[in-house]
Residue, then its C-alpha position, 0 to 999 in steps of 0.5 A: m778148595k771149596r772144600i777146604i774152605n767148609k771144612s775149616s770155616i766148620l772147624v773154626g765154628m766148632l772151636f767157637l761154640f766149645l770155646s763160648i761154652t767153656s765160658c759159659q760154664k765157668q761164668s756159671k760156675n763164677e756166678v754169685p746166686s741170687y740169694l748171696k747178692g751183697y756177699e760177694k766178696e765173701y763168696a769169692e773168696n769162700p762160699r760156704a763162709a759167705a753162706l754161712k754168714w748170709f744164713e746168720e743175717a737172714k733171721f727168718g725163713m718159710f717151711i713147708h710140709y706138702g704130700l701124700f699126708s696133706l690129702t688124708e688132713g691128719y686121718w685115716g679112717d677113725v685114726h688121728s695122726k699126731p703130727a699129721e704127716w706121719v699117717q703111714l706110720r700111725a695108721l699102719i697103712r700098707p705102702d701098695e695101700y698109701a700109694k694110690l694116694a698119688d692118683k688123687f695128688t693134684a697140687e692144683n693150687f700150689d703156686a710157687d709164684f704166689i707162696t715166694d711172694l708171700a715169703v718175701d712180704a714177710g720179710m722171709k730170707y728163704i723157703n726149706i721145702t720137703t723134698r721127699h719125707h718119711d714116706g718116701f714120696c718125690l716132690f721132685d721129677t727123680e730118675y730113682t723110683d717112681f714114687k714122685s709127683t711127676n708120676s702123680a695127678a698132678k704130674r708136676d715138678l713142684v721143686a723146680e716150680l719153687a726153685e726157678q721162683c726163689q732164684k727170681k726174688g733173691l730167696g735161697i731154696f733149702f731142700y728138706y730130705s728124710h735120710g733116717r726114714d724111708w717107708k717106701h724103699p725096700h732097703s731103707p734102715n728097718r725095725e731089726d736093725w735101728g730104732g727111732n721108727p725107721k718104718p712102720d710095725y707092721n704084722p704080718k711084716e710088709a711083703s714089699y721089704k727086704y729081710g735078713e741077708e736079702h736087706d741091702l742098706q748100701l742099695y738105700v745109701e746109693y740111692m740118697k747118694n743120687q738123689m742128692t746128686e739130681l738135687l745139687s745138679n738140676y734146681g740151680p743155686v741151693a742154700g742148704i740140704w735139711l736131713d731129716g730121721r735123725a733118731v734112726p742113726n743115733s738109736t744105734p751108733e755102733k751102726v751108723d758109718e754104715l749110713k755113710i753120713q759124712e761121705l754124703y756131706d762131703h759129696i754134698h759140698s762138692l757139689q755145690p760149695q756154698v751148700l750149708v748142711s743140717y741134721k736136726q741137732g746133729v749126727l755127726g758134730t760136722e754139720d754146718f749149723k743145727a735145726p732143732e724144734r720148738h722147744f729147744t732150750g740149750t745152745s750151739d756152737v754153730p749157727l742155729e736155727i729153730c722150726n716152729t709151725m703156723q699150726p697149732y702143732a702138725w707140720g702137715y696139715d691136719r684139719d684138726n688144727d683149723v683152729g688155733h694157727k699162730t697170730p702176728n702177735e705170736v710170730m712176732e714173739m716167736l721172732a723175738h725168741t729166736k733173736k735172743m737165741k741168736a738163731n733164725l725162725l724157719l716157720n712151717i706152713g702146712p698147704l691144704p690138700d690142693g696146695t692152697v696156703f691156709p687163708d689165716d696164715i696169709i693174713t698173718l704173714r703179711e701182716v708180720g712182713k708190714r710190722l717187720h718193715n716199719 
C-alpha cells in the first residue's frame, strides 16, 4: 500500500513539475521585453510592429566596434589600416598569424555595467555590438568555432555580459553580425566568385581556404544559420540583427540566392518575432529598416538609422584618431540632422585594446545626455 501511495505521489509531483515548467515557458514567451516597456498593447497584437514603433521613437543608440582588431590600434607594422577594423585585409595578415592576437585579448576593462550606464546617461535607447566582425572572431560562446572570446585570454562571453546589463536597464540589444565576409571560415564567399572584398587577396593563396570544387558555400550558410540560432536562443530578448558585408552579395546578383538570405531572415523572425533585421541599405528589400553610414543622403520607405563614429573616421580603435573625437556640440548637431531625416543616430565608440571607453567619449556622451534631458 505504501509503495502505491509513493508511486502516486511521484507521478503527481512529476505532473506538477511539468505543468509548472510549461507555464513558465509560456509566460516567458509572452513576456514583453524590458526595452519594450510601454508598448505592451502593441506587442500583444503584433510583436514586430511594436518593435518598429519603439525603434522609430528611440532616436539614439550606441554602436560598439570591439574585437581582436582593437589590439592593433589600426596598425600592423608600417601598414596603417583605414578603417582600423580592416587591418587583417589591409595588411594581408594570414589567418593563423592574426589568430595569435586572441592570446593577448584580455578585455580586462570591458565593463558592460559601465557601458550600459553610459548609454543610459547619454539618452540612448539601445546598444549594438560586433558579435562577429569580418575577421570571424566571435565575442560570444559559440559551438561552431574555436575562434571566440571564451577561448581567448579573456575567457569571457562579452555578448552575454552586455545583453544581461541591457535587459536590466531597459535598453534594446542589437547584434552586429558580418554576413557577406568572414576572413577565417574556409567556405565563406571567395574572391573567385564574389566582389566586395569577401577575403584578403593573399599571394600565394591562403592554404586554409577552400577553392574550386572543394569550396562549399552552403557550409558557410549553415554555419551562419547555426550561429544566429545561438544568438537568438542564449541571450534573452534581442531587439535586432544588424548584418554587414552588403557589398559581397550585391557584387554578384545572379548568385545571391545561394546565400539564402531570405531564409535567414525568416529563421530569425521564427526564433524571436519582435527582432528587427537590417542589412545596411538593404539587399533584398525585405529588411525591417535601413542602416547606412554617415554620408547617406537618400530617403527610405522603411525606418532609417544613420551610423556614425565618435572617432574622426575609424570604427574600431585607431590610435591615429585620438585627436578629433566628436564634441558635445557636434553630437547634438548630428542628432538634429538625423531628426530632420526622420532617422535614428547610431553613434559608435571604439573601445581601447583593453576594453576601456575612450575618456573624451565618456565626457561627451554624459554632456549630451544632460542637454537632451534639459
